[in-house]
C-alpha positions in Angstrom: 14.2 7.7 50.1 11.9 10.4 48.6 10.1 7.8 46.6 8.7 6.5 49.9 8.1 9.9 51.6 4.5 10.6 52.7 2.9 13.7 51.3 5.7 14.6 48.9 4.4 17.3 46.6 1.5 18.1 48.9 0.7 21.0 51.3 1.9 20.4 54.8 2.5 22.4 58.0 5.8 22.4 59.9 5.5 23.7 63.4 8.4 24.7 65.7 8.5 26.3 69.1 8.9 29.7 67.4 6.6 29.6 64.3 4.6 27.7 61.8 5.5 27.3 58.2 3.0 26.2 55.5 4.2 25.0 52.1 4.5 22.2 49.7 6.8 19.3 50.7 9.4 19.5 48.0 12.5 17.7 49.1 14.8 16.6 51.9 18.3 18.0 51.4 21.6 16.1 52.0 21.7 17.2 55.6 18.2 15.8 56.3 16.5 19.2 56.3 12.9 19.4 55.2 12.5 21.7 52.1 9.1 23.4 51.7 8.1 25.6 48.8 6.2 28.6 50.2 4.9 31.8 48.6 8.2 33.5 49.8 10.4 30.8 48.2 12.1 27.6 49.4 12.5 27.2 53.1 14.8 24.7 54.9 13.6 23.4 58.2 15.9 21.5 60.5 13.4 20.2 63.0 9.7 20.5 63.4 6.4 18.7 64.1 4.8 18.1 60.7 1.1 18.0 60.1 -0.9 17.0 57.0 
């Protein structure tokens, strides 16, 4: 699936009702969570609007 993912390895923004997280789209875990690499480490995001 990741071979067909748009923007893999690129900087993206994931926006939720509570906050906004900027990072590099690194992976999607086995539960379907978006994994971003940020300056603070890897962040798992369950649901968000994603912007490129």
